[in-house]
C-alpha positions in Angstrom: 12.6 -2.6 -16.7 13.8 -0.7 -13.6 11.8 -1.7 -10.5 9.7 1.2 -9.1 10.6 2.9 -5.8 7.8 2.2 -3.4 7.1 3.6 0.0 4.0 2.2 1.7 2.4 4.0 4.7 0.6 1.2 6.4 -0.9 0.1 9.7 0.6 -3.1 11.2 -2.6 -5.2 11.2 -5.3 -3.4 9.1 -7.0 -5.4 6.4 -6.5 -2.8 3.8 -2.8 -2.5 4.7 -2.5 -6.3 4.5 -4.1 -6.1 1.1 -1.5 -3.6 -0.1 1.3 -5.8 1.2 -0.3 -8.9 -0.5 -0.3 -7.1 -3.9 3.3 -6.0 -3.5 4.3 -9.6 -2.6 2.3 -10.9 -5.6 4.4 -8.9 -8.0 7.6 -9.4 -5.8 8.1 -5.7 -5.6 10.5 -4.3 -3.0 9.1 -1.6 -0.8 9.6 0.4 2.4 6.9 -0.5 4.9 6.3 2.6 7.0 4.3 2.1 10.2 1.9 5.0 10.7 0.5 3.8 14.0 3.7 3.3 16.1 5.7 6.1 14.6 4.1 9.6 14.7 6.7 11.2 12.5 6.0 8.6 9.8 2.2 9.4 10.1 3.0 13.1 9.7 5.1 12.4 6.7 2.2 10.5 5.1 -0.2 13.4 5.8 2.2 15.9 4.3 2.7 13.8 1.1 -1.0 12.7 0.7 -2.8 15.8 2.0 -5.0 13.6 4.2 -4.8 11.3 7.2 -6.2 8.0 6.1 -4.1 5.0 5.3 -3.0 3.0 3.4 -1.1 5.5 1.2 1.5 4.3 -1.3 4.1 6.4 -3.0 5.3 4.8 -6.3 8.1 6.6 -8.1 6.9 9.9 -6.6 3.2 9.4 -7.3 1.0 9.2 -4.2 -2.0 7.0 -4.0 -4.0 8.1 -1.0 -6.4 5.9 1.1 -6.1 2.9 -1.2 -6.8 -0.8 -1.2 -4.6 -3.5 -2.6 -6.9 -3.7 -5.6 -6.4 0.0 -6.4 -2.6 -0.3 -6.0 -2.6 -3.3 -8.4 -4.8 -1.4 -10.9 -2.3 1.6 -10.8 0.7 -0.7 -11.2 -0.8 -2.4 -14.3 -2.1 0.9 -15.9 1.3 2.5 -15.4 3.0 -0.5 -17.0 5.1 -1.1 -13.9 4.1 -4.8 -13.7 2.7 -7.3 -16.2 -0.6 -9.1 -15.7 -0.2 -12.4 -13.9 -2.5 -15.3 -13.1 -0.9 -15.6 -9.7 -3.2 -15.0 -6.8 -2.6 -12.7 -3.9 -1.8 -14.5 -0.6 -4.3 -12.4 1.4 -7.5 -10.5 0.8 -6.7 -7.3 -1.1 -9.8 -5.2 -0.2 -10.8 -5.9 3.3 -11.5 -3.5 6.1 -9.9 -3.6 9.5 -11.9 -5.8 11.9 -13.4 -4.5 15.2 -10.3 -5.6 17.1 -7.9 -3.7 14.9 -9.4 -0.3 14.3 -6.3 1.7 14.8 
């Protein structure tokens, strides 16, 4: 099976962004981690592709998942047959909001 091409538009410290990273690590999927906070052009690219300004957004083989949690990314990967179910646990919470100190 050919690995999917994944571009993840994420914040450096947000809980939801960390959850997306945790799911991608859980399945050992390579991805491009695009920082939407420190790079305005990356943020604009995300808005153009997703049609909205909330992150995380994840593009998987050309399909954009907008404003998603790690749980939602995992559900898409499984439904699309891009990964197989595993009993392995994610190494971070996969559906957690940003805390008060990291509301970027």
